[in-house]
Each structure stands twice: as C-alpha cells, then as structure tokens.
N, C-alpha and C positions, 0 to 999 in steps of 0.2 A: 614266642612264635605261634604258640597253641600246640605244640607237638612236644615240646623239651621245660619242664619245670624247672624253674631257676627259686633259690630261696638266698635271702640276703639277712645277715645279722650281724647286731652291734651288741654292746652291753648296754643293758638298759639303763637310765642316767633318772637322777630325781629332782627332772625339773619338769614344770609344766608348759610345756611352750606351743606358741600361737604361729601358725604359718607352717606348718610343717607337712601338710599334705600338698599346699599349692608349691612348695618350694620343691618338694620332691618332683612332683609331673613338671612342674616346668624342667627342672634339671634333667630328667630324662626327656624330654621335646629337645631341649638346648644340644645334649648329647648326640641326640639320633641327628639334627638338625648339620654337625659337625662331623657326621660320618662314621659314627660308633655304631658297632653292631649291638643287637639287643640287648645281650645280657650285659656287655661291656657297659653299656649307655646308663643300665639303671644300677651295677655295682658302682658305678661313677658317683652316680645320684645319690645314693643311700648314704656312701663315704662322705659327700659333701654335706647331706644335711644334718649326720649324725655331727659332723663337725661344728657346724654353725649353730649345731643346739647345746656341744657342749661349751662352746663359748658365747651363748647367747648370755645378754644383761635384761634387768630388771630393772625399767625406766619409772621413775617416780615411786609410788606407794603400791602398785601392784604386785600380785606375785605371779603375773603372767610373764614370763620371758619372750625376750624378742632377738631373734634369730640374727649372729653376727655372721653376714654373709659375706665378710671380708677376712673372715680367720685367717685364711690361709697365705694373706697378703701382709701379716702382722710379726714381728719379732718377737 
C-alpha cells in the first residue's frame, strides 16, 4: 500500500524453476480480483508459488523445473 512494508519468506529450495515471477504476479492479481486485501493477496500468492515450485517437475532432459500449478489438488 506504499505505507506499511511487508515481508514474506519461505525456506530456500534447491531447484531452478521457470515462471515463478510471472506466476507470483498473476496469483497476486487473481487474489486481488477475488477481493483480498493486498497483504493477504501477497501472502497467499507467495505460499502458492512456493508450493508449486516445491512440487515442480523436470520434463525431458532439462534441468529447469516447471511449476506444478495443481499441487494443492493432488492427494
């Protein structure tokens, strides 16, 4: 909001992910569209991206992991 700084942290993952910045921005925007307050939208988005990166897969022979956007829906 330009007045109250907020910080969000998760443990560092040993993975080279692809698309984390775009996913974070999109998740924040989606949460704001759902009516969340800015800080809540950012916290939820960082939790979401961290989970998607934690459950990422490496297709083919590449070393870059692709986010699993459906990780919350898997059992």
